[in-house]
C-alpha positions as CSV (number, residue, x, y, z in Angstrom):
1,M,0.4,0.0,0.1
2,G,2.6,2.3,0.5
3,L,4.8,1.7,-2.3
4,Q,1.5,2.3,-4.5
5,Y,0.8,5.5,-2.7
6,T,4.1,6.9,-3.2
7,I,4.3,6.0,-6.7
8,F,1.1,7.5,-7.4
9,N,1.9,10.8,-5.3
10,K,5.2,11.1,-7.4
11,M,2.9,10.5,-11.1
12,P,0.0,12.1,-10.3
13,W,-0.8,11.2,-14.4
14,Y,-0.3,7.9,-13.8
15,H,-3.5,6.7,-12.3
16,K,-5.4,8.5,-14.7
17,L,-4.0,6.3,-17.8
18,W,-4.1,3.7,-15.8
19,L,-7.6,3.9,-14.5
20,I,-8.7,4.2,-17.9
21,P,-8.2,1.2,-19.9
22,L,-9.1,-0.8,-16.7
23,I,-12.3,0.8,-16.6
24,L,-12.6,0.2,-20.2
25,T,-11.7,-3.7,-20.0
26,L,-14.1,-3.8,-16.8
27,L,-17.2,-2.6,-18.7
28,C,-16.3,-5.3,-21.7
29,I,-16.0,-8.5,-19.2
30,F,-19.5,-7.0,-17.9
31,E,-21.3,-6.5,-21.5
32,T,-19.3,-9.4,-22.2
33,W,-21.1,-11.5,-19.2
34,S,-24.6,-10.4,-19.4
35,Y,-25.0,-11.3,-23.1
36,I,-23.5,-14.9,-22.2
37,K,-25.8,-15.0,-19.1
38,E,-28.8,-14.3,-21.3
39,K,-27.5,-17.2,-23.9
40,L,-27.5,-19.1,-21.5
41,G,-31.0,-18.2,-19.5
42,H,-32.2,-18.0,-23.2
43,P,-31.6,-21.2,-24.7
């Protein structure tokens, strides 16, 4: 936790760039999971 905090403090732009692909990836996984669940639920 301490190391991450130091890195985030030294590079305030780093976490912003890192969060964008993370959020997009999570959204894609959520959409895909919802689609798969719907397909499995309605054969």
